[in-house]
C-alpha positions in Angstrom: 134.6 338.4 43.1 137.0 335.8 44.5 137.1 333.9 41.2 138.0 337.2 39.4 140.9 337.8 41.8 142.2 334.2 41.3 142.0 334.6 37.5 143.9 337.9 37.7 146.6 336.4 39.9 147.0 333.4 37.6 147.3 335.7 34.6 150.0 337.7 36.3 151.9 334.6 37.2 151.8 333.3 33.6 152.9 336.7 32.2 155.9 336.9 34.6 156.8 333.3 33.8 156.8 334.0 30.1 159.0 337.0 30.5 161.5 335.1 32.6 161.7 332.2 30.1 162.0 334.7 27.2 164.9 336.5 28.8 166.8 333.3 29.5 166.4 332.2 25.9 167.6 335.4 24.4 170.8 335.9 26.5 173.0 333.3 24.8 172.3 334.7 21.3 173.0 338.3 22.5 176.5 337.2 23.6 177.3 335.3 20.5 179.7 337.3 18.3 180.2 336.3 14.8 183.7 336.7 13.6 185.6 335.9 10.5 187.6 332.7 11.1 191.0 332.2 9.6 193.3 329.1 9.6 196.7 329.1 11.1 199.3 328.6 8.3 201.4 326.5 10.6 199.1 324.1 12.5 195.8 324.5 10.6 193.5 325.3 13.5 190.8 328.0 13.0 190.8 331.1 15.1 188.9 334.4 15.0 190.7 336.8 12.7 190.8 339.6 15.3 192.9 337.2 17.5 195.2 336.0 14.7 198.7 337.2 14.1 199.3 338.1 10.4 202.5 338.2 8.4 202.7 338.3 4.6 199.0 337.9 4.2 199.1 334.6 6.2 197.5 334.1 9.6 199.0 332.4 12.7 197.5 331.4 16.1 200.6 332.3 18.1 203.9 334.2 17.8 205.8 330.9 18.0 204.0 329.5 15.0 204.5 332.7 13.1 208.2 332.7 13.9 208.7 328.9 13.2 207.0 329.2 9.8 209.4 331.9 8.7 212.7 330.3 9.9 
């Protein structure tokens, strides 16, 4: 009887451990967001399209670069 209780306790510990490890592995992939990357027409760095400023079908990383490119 004592051996059966020890076996059940060990099985529970292993199951809980696996769940904790599985949760810690899946968290970073859930936060990762894939976005279309575009290149700044002024300096050439790549930024997510939703953060870029657009003018005349060209993308810029900041308002300063957008304004400098059109002066």
